[in-house]
C-alpha positions in Angstrom: -15.1 -105.0 46.2 -11.8 -104.7 48.4 -12.1 -102.8 51.8 -11.3 -98.9 51.2 -7.8 -98.0 51.0 -6.5 -96.2 54.0 -4.1 -93.3 55.1 -2.3 -96.7 57.0 -1.7 -98.7 53.8 -0.1 -95.8 52.0 2.2 -95.5 54.9 3.1 -99.2 54.8 3.8 -98.9 51.0 5.8 -95.8 51.0 7.6 -97.1 54.6 6.7 -94.0 56.4 4.6 -92.8 59.5 1.0 -92.4 59.2 1.5 -88.9 60.4 3.7 -88.0 57.4 1.3 -89.5 54.8 -1.3 -86.9 56.7 0.9 -84.2 56.2 2.1 -84.4 52.7 -1.1 -85.4 51.5 -2.3 -82.3 53.0 0.1 -79.6 51.9 2.0 -79.5 55.1 5.1 -81.5 54.6 7.4 -79.2 53.9 10.3 -78.8 56.6 9.0 -82.0 58.2 9.2 -84.7 55.5 12.1 -85.3 53.3 11.8 -84.1 50.0 12.1 -88.2 49.3 9.3 -89.1 51.6 7.3 -87.0 50.0 7.8 -88.3 46.6 7.7 -92.1 48.3 4.1 -90.8 49.7 2.9 -89.7 46.8 3.8 -92.3 44.1 2.5 -94.7 46.7 -1.0 -92.5 46.9 -1.4 -92.5 43.0 -0.2 -96.6 43.2 -3.3 -97.2 45.7 -5.6 -94.8 44.0 -5.8 -92.9 47.6 -8.0 -90.2 48.3 -7.9 -88.3 52.1 -11.1 -88.5 53.7 -13.5 -85.0 53.0 -15.5 -85.8 55.5 -13.0 -85.6 58.6 -10.8 -83.2 56.7 -14.0 -81.0 56.8 -14.3 -81.3 60.6 -10.5 -80.5 61.0 -10.8 -77.5 58.5 -14.0 -76.5 59.1 -14.8 -76.1 55.5 -16.6 -78.3 53.4 -14.6 -78.0 49.9 -17.7 -77.4 48.1 -19.1 -74.2 46.5 -22.6 -73.7 45.9 -23.9 -72.3 42.5 -27.6 -71.3 41.9 -28.7 -70.8 38.0 -31.0 -68.8 36.9 -31.7 -71.7 33.8 -28.0 -72.3 32.7 -28.0 -75.6 34.6 -31.5 -76.9 32.9 -30.8 -75.2 29.6 -28.7 -75.4 26.4 -26.8 -71.7 26.6 -24.1 -71.1 29.0 -23.3 -74.7 30.4 -19.1 -73.4 29.5 -19.2 -71.1 32.6 -20.7 -73.8 35.0 -17.9 -76.2 33.0 -15.1 -74.1 33.3 -15.6 -73.1 37.0 -16.1 -76.8 37.9 -12.9 -77.8 35.8 -10.5 -75.2 38.2 -13.0 -76.1 41.4 -11.8 -79.6 40.6 -8.2 -78.8 40.1 -8.3 -77.6 43.8 -10.3 -80.3 45.8 -13.6 -78.4 46.0 -17.1 -80.0 44.6 -20.0 -77.7 42.6 -23.3 -78.1 44.1 -25.7 -76.8 41.2 -29.4 -75.5 41.8 -31.4 -74.2 39.1 -34.0 -71.7 39.9 -36.5 -71.8 36.3 -35.7 -68.1 36.8 -38.3 -68.1 39.7 -37.9 -65.9 42.4 -38.5 -67.7 45.5 -36.8 -70.9 43.9 -33.6 -68.2 44.2 -34.1 -68.1 47.3 -35.1 -71.9 48.3 -31.7 -72.8 46.7 -29.7 -70.3 48.4 -31.3 -71.7 51.9 -30.8 -75.5 50.7 -26.9 -74.3 49.5 -26.2 -73.1 53.1 -27.7 -75.5 54.9 -25.2 -77.8 53.4 -22.6 -75.8 55.0 -20.6 -74.4 51.4 -17.8 -72.2 51.3 -19.0 -69.8 49.5 -21.9 -68.8 46.8 -21.9 -68.2 43.3 -25.1 -66.9 41.2 -24.6 -67.9 37.6 -27.2 -66.2 34.8 -27.8 -67.1 31.0 -27.3 -64.1 29.9 -26.3 -61.0 31.3 -28.6 -59.8 34.0 -29.6 -57.2 37.0 -29.9 -59.8 39.9 -30.5 -58.5 43.5 -29.1 -61.2 45.7 -31.3 -62.3 48.6 -30.0 -60.9 52.4 -29.0 -64.3 53.1 -26.7 -64.6 49.9 -24.4 -62.4 51.4 -24.2 -64.5 54.5 -20.9 -66.1 53.1 -18.3 -65.2 50.5 -20.2 -64.9 47.5 -19.7 -63.7 43.8 -22.1 -63.4 40.6 -21.5 -64.7 36.8 -23.1 -63.1 33.8 -25.0 -61.1 36.6 -24.4 -57.5 38.1 -26.0 -56.4 41.4 -27.5 -52.7 41.2 -27.2 -52.5 44.8 -23.2 -53.0 43.9 -22.7 -55.1 47.1 -21.9 -58.5 45.0 -19.2 -58.9 42.9 -20.1 -59.2 39.0 -18.2 -61.1 36.4 -19.5 -60.9 32.9 -18.4 -60.3 29.5 -18.0 -56.6 27.9 -21.0 -56.1 26.0 -20.3 -52.9 24.4 -16.9 -54.3 23.3 -18.7 -57.4 22.0 -20.7 -54.6 19.5 -17.7 -52.9 18.7 -16.0 -56.3 17.4 -19.1 -56.9 15.4 -18.6 -53.7 13.8 -15.3 -54.3 13.0 -15.8 -57.5 11.1 -17.8 -55.5 8.5 -15.7 -52.1 8.6 -12.5 -53.5 8.1 -13.8 -55.7 5.1 -15.1 -52.3 3.3 -18.7 -52.5 4.0 -20.4 -49.0 4.1 -24.1 -49.8 3.8 -24.7 -52.0 6.6 -28.0 -52.8 8.8 -27.9 -54.2 12.5 -30.8 -56.6 13.3 -30.2 -56.4 16.9 -32.4 -58.3 19.4 -35.2 -57.0 22.0 -34.2 -53.8 23.9 -35.6 -55.7 27.6 -32.4 -57.5 27.2 -29.4 -55.3 29.1 -27.1 -56.9 26.6 -28.7 -55.3 23.7 -28.3 -51.8 24.7 -24.8 -51.9 25.7 -23.9 -53.9 22.3 -25.4 -51.3 20.5 -23.6 -48.4 22.0 -20.4 -50.3 21.1 -21.4 -50.7 17.5 -22.5 -47.1 17.1 -19.4 -45.7 18.3 -17.5 -47.5 15.6 -19.5 -46.6 13.0 -19.8 -42.8 14.0 -16.1 -43.0 14.3 -15.8 -43.8 10.7 -18.7 -41.3 9.8 -20.8 -43.8 8.8 -24.6 -44.0 9.7 -26.4 -46.1 12.3 -28.9 -48.6 10.5 -30.7 -50.4 13.4 -33.3 -52.8 13.1 -35.4 -54.1 16.0 -35.8 -58.1 15.8 -36.3 -61.2 18.2 -34.0 -63.6 19.0 -34.9 -66.8 16.5 -34.2 -68.1 13.4 -37.6 -67.0 12.2 -36.9 -63.2 13.2 -34.0 -63.4 11.2 -36.1 -64.9 8.2 -38.6 -62.6 8.4 -37.3 -59.2 9.8 -33.6 -59.8 7.4 -35.8 -60.5 4.2 -37.5 -57.2 4.5 -34.6 -55.6 5.2 -33.0 -57.2 2.3 -35.6 -56.5 -0.1 -36.1 -52.3 1.2 -32.5 -51.3 2.2 -30.5 -53.6 -0.4 -27.2 -53.9 2.3 -24.0 -55.7 1.6 -23.9 -56.7 4.6 -25.9 -57.7 8.2 -25.0 -57.8 11.9 -27.5 -60.0 13.8 -28.9 -60.1 17.3 -27.4 -63.3 17.6 -26.5 -66.9 15.3 -30.0 -68.2 15.2 -31.3 -64.4 13.8 -28.1 -64.9 11.4 -29.4 -68.6 10.4 -32.3 -66.8 9.4 -30.8 -64.1 7.6 -28.6 -67.0 5.4 -32.3 -68.7 4.7 -33.8 -65.3 3.5 -30.9 -64.5 1.2 -30.9 -67.6 -0.3 -34.5 -67.6 -1.6 -33.7 -64.3 -2.9 -30.6 -65.6 -5.4 -27.9 -64.0 -2.9 -24.5 -65.6 -1.9 -22.9 -65.6 1.2 -20.2 -63.9 1.4 -19.9 -62.8 -2.4 -23.5 -61.1 -2.6 -24.1 -60.3 0.9 -21.9 -60.5 4.2 -23.3 -61.7 7.2 -22.3 -61.4 11.2 -23.7 -63.1 14.6 -23.2 -63.2 17.9 -22.4 -65.7 20.7 -20.6 -68.8 18.4 -23.4 -71.2 19.2 -21.6 -74.2 19.3 -24.8 -75.8 17.3 -24.7 -73.5 14.6 -21.9 -70.8 13.9 -19.3 -73.3 12.6 -21.5 -75.5 10.8 -22.8 -72.1 8.8 -19.0 -71.2 8.9 -20.6 -67.6 10.6 -18.0 -64.7 11.3 -19.4 -64.2 14.6 -18.8 -62.1 18.0 -17.6 -65.3 20.9 -19.2 -64.8 24.3 -16.6 -65.6 27.2 -18.6 -68.3 29.2 -15.6 -70.3 29.7 -13.3 -67.2 30.7 -15.8 -66.1 33.0 -16.2 -69.4 34.9 -12.7 -69.9 35.7 -12.2 -66.8 36.7 -15.1 -66.5 38.8 -13.9 -69.5 40.6 -10.6 -68.4 41.0 -11.4 -65.6 42.4 -13.6 -67.2 44.6 -10.9 -69.4 45.8 -8.5 -67.1 46.2 -11.2 -65.0 48.2 -11.3 -68.4 50.7 -7.4 -67.9 51.2 -8.1 -64.9 52.2 -7.3 -62.7 49.1 -10.0 -59.6 49.0 -12.9 -59.9 45.8 -11.9 -56.7 43.7 -13.9 -53.6 44.5 -15.2 -53.0 41.0 -17.4 -55.4 38.6 -14.9 -57.5 36.5 -15.5 -56.9 32.4 -13.9 -59.4 30.2 -13.2 -59.0 26.7 -15.4 -60.9 24.0 -13.5 -61.7 20.7 -14.6 -61.5 17.2 -14.5 -65.2 15.4 -13.7 -65.0 11.8 -15.1 -67.4 9.3 -16.3 -67.4 5.5 -19.5 -65.2 5.8 -17.9 -62.1 5.7 -16.2 -60.8 2.3 -15.3 -57.2 0.8 -18.6 -55.4 -0.8 -19.8 -56.8 -3.9 -20.4 -54.0 -6.9 -24.0 -52.8 -6.3 -25.3 -54.4 -9.5 -25.3 -57.5 -7.8 -29.1 -57.6 -8.3 -29.9 -56.0 -11.7 
C-alpha cells in the first residue's frame, strides 16, 4: 500500500497553501479562500480520496464526532433495525459515526453501556427501543446531550421521539371501515405492551364515531396465536374482517381462513400491523407501518442540531404511522358465503 494522502498533497495538486486546504475542508473557507480555489481544493481532495484526520480534528474541536447508541435488543434482533440504519445514514451525512451497544434488555448492561460510551467521549447519547416502552435513563445518561427513540422517559427529563400508536389504531380501523365493513373483530396483542392500549384507544375512537360495536379479542403476537385465536373467532363470530395485533398474527389468520375454505379478501378481509418486510408484502397484506425510518432519521437530525446549539423540543415528538393498502382488504361479501 502507498503512503497515506495528506493535506499537503491536496494543496500541491490544487496549487494552494496548506492552510487554505484546512480552512475549506473544515467549512471555514468563505471569505478567506476564493470560490475558484475552494472548488480546486474539493476536486483535488476527491481525486486523491483524501479525508481529514478525525483524531486531530477532535483534539482541535473538543468533539469526537461520535454518537453513542444504547439499544434494548434492536442491534441483536431482527425488529426495528431501520431506526439504527436511518440514524446512521443521517449521521454519516454530517460526518458523524454511531457507536452501538446492545443491552439485551438487561438494566445493568444498560448502565454499563452508558458508562462505556461516555468513556469513549461520545458527543451525545441515544437510547433506541425495539418497541415503544417507558425507559428511565440512568442518571449518568443526562450528563451528555441525549434523547430516546421509540421510548419515553416517565420522568419527562429526556426527550422521546416515537410513533403515534393511537393514530396507528385509527388507521387500522379506517382500512376496514372505508371498505364498508361493519362486522369486525380486533385481535389485539398482550396488554403489558404500552402500544397495545394506545392502538386500541385509536381503534375504538373510529368505531364509536361510526356508531359500531367494538369487538376486542385478546391474542398474542405469533403466527400460532393468529391461527388458534383467529380460527376460534371465525367459527364463533363469523366477522367479515379481522384486524390483527401484528403481521405475524395476520399470517396465522390467513392459515385459519384457508383451513375453513375462506378466500382473502373475497370472503374475509385481514389487516395487520408493522408492515413486516418478511411477511406483509409477500402476503399482499394491508397493514399499518410503524415509522421506524422516520424515527431514526428525525432523532439524529434533532440531536445533531442540538449539538449545533438548537434547543431540543420541550415535549415528546410523535410521528405519524401510515396505512399501507394491499390486496387483503375488499368490500364485505354477502353473508351467505358459508351456507
